[in-house]
N, C-alpha and C positions, 0 to 999 in steps of 0.2 A: 407754243404760245404760253406766256406766263399767266399766273393767276391775276396779276394786276391788269394785264391786257384784257383778260376775259371780263374782269369787273368793269373796265372802261367801256368795253363793248356793251355790257348791260346798261351802263350809264347812258349810252347813246340811244337806248331803246325806250325805256320807260322810267322816268325820273319821278321821285315822290311828289314833287310839286310842279307838275307840268313838264317833267323831263324824265320819265321812265325810272330806271334804276339809278337813284342818286346815292350819295354817301351813306345815308341812313340805310338804304336798301342793301348796300354792300355788306354792312354789318349784319343785317338780317339774313342776307344770303349765306353767310358763314354758318348760321345756326339753322337755316331752313333749306334753302336751295330753290331750284327752278321747278315749277310744275312740269311734270313729265320730264324732269331734268335728266334723269338717268339715260333717257333715250334721245335727248336733244342737245346736250351740252357740247359734245364734240363737234357736231356739225356747226353749232354756233361758233365754235373756235375755228372751224375750217371755212366758215363763211368769210373770215379774214377781214371783215370790214365793219363790224358792229352790227351786221345783220343777223337775224335769227330765223330759223326755219319754222319755229312753231311756238309763238307766244302771243297772247293778246296784244294787238298793236304792232305786230311784225309780220312780214309776209315772206317767210321762208318755210321750209318743211324738213322735218326730221333732224335729230341730233342726238348726242350721246352722253355718256356716263359720268357719274360722280367721281370715279377713280381717275378720270382724265385730269382732274384738277389736283391730283396728288393727295388723295386721301380725304378730300372734302366730300362729305356724304350729302348730296344735294337732293332734296325732295320736292320742294314747292315754293318757287318765287313767282309772284303774280303781280300784274299791275297794268293799268290802263287809265287813260283819262286823267293823267296827273297824279296817279297813286300807284305805288307798288309795295307789296309786303311779302315777306317770306312766311310761309306757314310753319307752324311748330313741327318738329320731327315727329314722324308717325310712331306709334307704339310698336315695339319690336325692332325698330331700326338700329338699335345699339346692342343687340344680343351678343353674347360671347361666342367666339368661334369654338367649334368642337375640336378642330385640329390644332396641334401644337404650333408654336411660332407666333409671329406678330399678327395682330388683327389688321384688317384692311385700312382702318383709320390711322394706324401708326405711321409716323412720318418716316419715309425711307431715308436712309443715311448713306447713300452712295457718294463716294468722293467725287467732287466736280472734276478733279484731275483725271480720274478714270474715265468719266464721260468725255472729257475733252480729248483724251488720247485716242479713243475710238473715232471721234469726229475728225480729228486731224488725219488719222490713218486712212480714212475712206473718202477723202476729198482731194482735189488737185492741189499742187504745191502753192503756198502763199503764206503770208504772215497772219498771225492770230493774236487778238487781244481778248483773253478769256476773262469774263466777269466772275468775280469771287472764286479765283482759282484754288483757294485753300478751303473752300466751303464744302458742303455736302447737301444732297437732296436727290431729286430724280430728273433734273433737267440741267442743261448747260446752255448758256447764252454767250455770244461772242461777236466780235467784229472781225471780218475776214477781208484781206486785201491781196488780190492777185496782180496788182499793178494797174488794174483797169478801173479802180474805184472801190472805196470801202463799202462793205455790205454787212448788215446784221444777219446773223445766222443763229438758230436755236434748235435743239433737239430735246424732246422729253420722252420719258419712258413711263408707261401706265399699264394698268390692268383694266380690261373691260369687265363690268359687273354682269350679274345674271340677266339683265334686261337687254344686253347687247345682242344684236342679230346681224347676220351676214348682209342682209339687204340694206343695212345702214352705210355700207361702204359704197355709196353711189354718188353720182355727181349732183351738186346742189341744183335747186330749181332756179332757172334764170329769171323767173318772175321776181325772185327775191335777191339773188346773188349774181351780179354781173361778173363774168370771167371770160378769158380769151380761149382757154383750152382746158379740157378735163378728160382724163383717161382712167379707166378702171381695168384691173387685170386679176385673174385668179392664178396664183403661182403654184408651181409644183410643191407638193407637201401640204397644200390646203390653206396657205396664207393668201390674204387678199390685199391688193394695193390700190390706192387712190391717189392721184396726182392732180392738183388744180393750179392753174396759172391764172391768178386773179389780182385783185387790188386791195390796198389797205382801206380805202374808202369806197362805198358802193356808188356814190355819185361822182367819183373820180375828180373831186374838187382839187385834190393833189394827186399827181400821177405816180404815187408810190405803189410799186408792184409788190405783191406777196405771192410767192410760189410755195406750195406746200405739198408734202408727201406724207401719207399715212399708211402704215403697214399694220394689219391685224393678223396675228398668227393663229393657228388652229388651237393653240393652248390658251388663247385669250389675252396675249400681250399686245400692246400697241406701241409702235415707234412713230413719233410725230416730229417731222423736220420741217422747218420753215426758213425762208430766206427772202431778203428784200434788196431793192436796188438803191438803198440808202443805208447809212451807218446806224440808223435806229428805225424802229417800225413807225414811229410818229414823230412829228416836229423835228425832222432832220432833212437837210437838202438832198435832193436826188443826186447821186454820184455817178450813175451809169445807166445805160438804157434799160438793161435787164438785170435781174439777180444773177449771181455768178454761175450757178450750177444748172446744167440742162436737166430735162426730165429723166434722161438716162442716168445722169450722175446722182440725182436725187434718189432714184430707185436703188442704185448701188449703195448709197449711204444708209437708207432705212433697212435694207436687207442684209447689211454686213453682219457676219458671224460674231463680231466683237461685242455686239449688244447682248447676246444671249446670257453670258454669266451675270451681267448687270441686271437684266430683266428678272432673273431668278432671285434677286435680292429684294424684289418688291413684295410687300405684304400680300398674303392670299386674300381672296374675296371674303368679306364678312359673311358669316353664316348664322342662322338661327339655331336654337337648340334642336337637335335631331339632324343637323348637318345640312339643311336646305339653305340655298343661297337666298339672301334677302331680296324680295321682289315687291312691286307695288301691290297694295292691298285692295285697290279698287279696279274694277273691270275697265279696260280702256277700249273704246270702240275703234273699229277700223277706220282708216282714212276714207275709204269708199263710202262707208255708212254715214260718216259725218258730212261729206260732200253731198250725198244724196238727200239727207235730211235738210241741210241748209237750202238746197235747191227747191225742195218741196215747200219751204216756208217763205220763199221770195214773194213779194206782193204781186198779186195778179193784176192784169190790165194795164201794166206800165210798159209792156213790150220788152221786158228784160230778156236779153239773149245771152246765154252762157258761152263765153268764148275762151275760157281757160279755167283750169281747176288744179288743185293740188293739196298737199297737207300730209300729216302723219299722226296716227293715233287720235287723241282728243282735239287736235287742231286741224282745221280745214279752211280752204279759201276757194272762192269763185271769182273770176273776172267777168263782169257783166257789161253789156252795152245795150242801151235803149235807143240807139241812133243819135245820142247826144255826146258820145264819147265813152271810153272805157272807164270802169270803176272797179277797184278791188274791194271785195267784201270778204271778211274773214271771221272765224269764230274759234274760241277756245272753250272747251268743256272741262271743268275742273271740280270733280267731287272731293269732298273731305277737306275743304279749305278752312280749317279751324284757326282761330286766333287772329283773324283779320277784320272781324266785324266792326270793332270800334275804330281801328286805325284807318281803314279804307272807306267804311260806310257809316261814319259817325258825323259827317259834316252837314251843314245846313242845306247843301245841294242834293241831299239824298231824300228820296221819298219811300214810303212803305206801302206795299200792296195789301189787300185784304187778308191774304194768307201769311203775312209777315215777311214776305220777300222784300229785301231792300234793293232800290234801283238808283243808279247814278248815271245820268246822261252827261255827255261831254262833247264839246266842239273845240278843237285846238289846231294849231299849225302842225303839219307833218314834220317828221324828225329824221328823215333819211336823205335830205338834200334835194329832192325833186322840187323844181321851181313852181311856186304857187300851190303846192299840195296842202290840202287840209285833211284832218283826221277827225271823224265823228264816230260816236259809239254809244253803246249802252252796256253798263256793267251791273250784273245782278247777283245777289247772294240770298239763298233761301235759308229758312230756319234750320235746315239740316246741313248747312255749310256747303251746299251745292252751288257752285259759281259758274255762270255762263257769261261770256263777254263777246259781244258782236261789235265789229267796227268796220268802217268803210272809208274809202279815199276817193278823191276826184281825179284819180289816175289809175292806170292798169297795174302800176307798181309804185312803191313808195319812193324809189330813187329816180324815176323819170318825171318830166314836167307834167303839170296838170293838163288833162285832156278836156276838162269841163269845169264850170264854175263851182259845182258842189258835188258831193257823192251821189250816187244813184238812189240811195235810200236815206230817208230822214231818220233822226234819232228815235222817233216814236215807232217807226217801222222796225228798227233794229231792236227796240225794247220788246215788241210783240214777238219777234223771232226768239230772243233770249228767254222769254217767259214760257215758251212752248213746252208742254209736258213730254214732247218727243225726246228731249235730251236726256231726261232721267231714264226713259225706256231704253235708250242706247247703252247706258252704263250699268243697267241692272244685271246682276250675276245670274 
């Protein structure tokens, strides 16, 4: 997936004025990045549809690293209720590498022709239209035609950073990401493989299919291949029933030996003085702890029954049902959100608590295509830049039709949950 695609997915999530990540936020993203981004971004990419697994206002879980975007060091983009902002880079995030050679942030200059050669050598015979064949970078995009219809195909090469973990090569949560098939496999030699057969749009408003294969090697390299049943990933007519390559062929492509010398040209992970890999500076609570805490703070006496749960790190969600229909409730816990106070919490719709915490309540239409879905929430920021966002929907997922007139929780109830001291206790080192 290209950086532009990723930014477009962000745009579908949280635009600055009523639409999650908008153009201003993309600019901010380049200098700041996603909250918990190092661990959420790749799954955001593999969600394939503009869905995310773990951000305020989105119902997905888990994703991955800054290096996945080709050297973009992403730390914290946040946004809900019509506002999103990228946090300033954290101190120490640009320390010099101790080892010789290029730093992780340097732009890889692998010839596109070399990437295309490996792509062609490890796919069935057909004609290829390579984009920017004389260029360089770390990804190749092309249009492939085997006589059964043109198909967009791309392959990117990346490094996982220090926050990557093996359990992140797992199938997306279907509460957030609809797909037809997902398989994972541990390969001889320690590599891990993930293949997802899904869709470009989570609500399937256009039946563009996106099949993706991700290989994570034991050395920390990632090979990311994606294919479509159209000549472009968006705004292009469907040309065939399915993308051209089977799951077996995708596996052969990402595991091809020809990628190895190209992967080794990627910059090494950025390190801090002393040689340690850059890692998040704040303690991230477990998904189980976030879910349990959220459950403990649900209003009593409403008959709320938890029928689903999920999340990763500082993000968690519950699907609740009070007998009136399912409702997705989710939370994002974000310490260290410096630089957003005036941009996100400077409007006339913001109130201030006695302890200085700023609160922004919002009610707006859903943004994932579910018919009749509404999105309510409470966004809070303490004087210590500790941000907690709670939101709820009148459906069990954002991409399915509404199951009830309103979310199961009011904005005032979500405000009470967000202001609970339990969230700081979870992130205390």
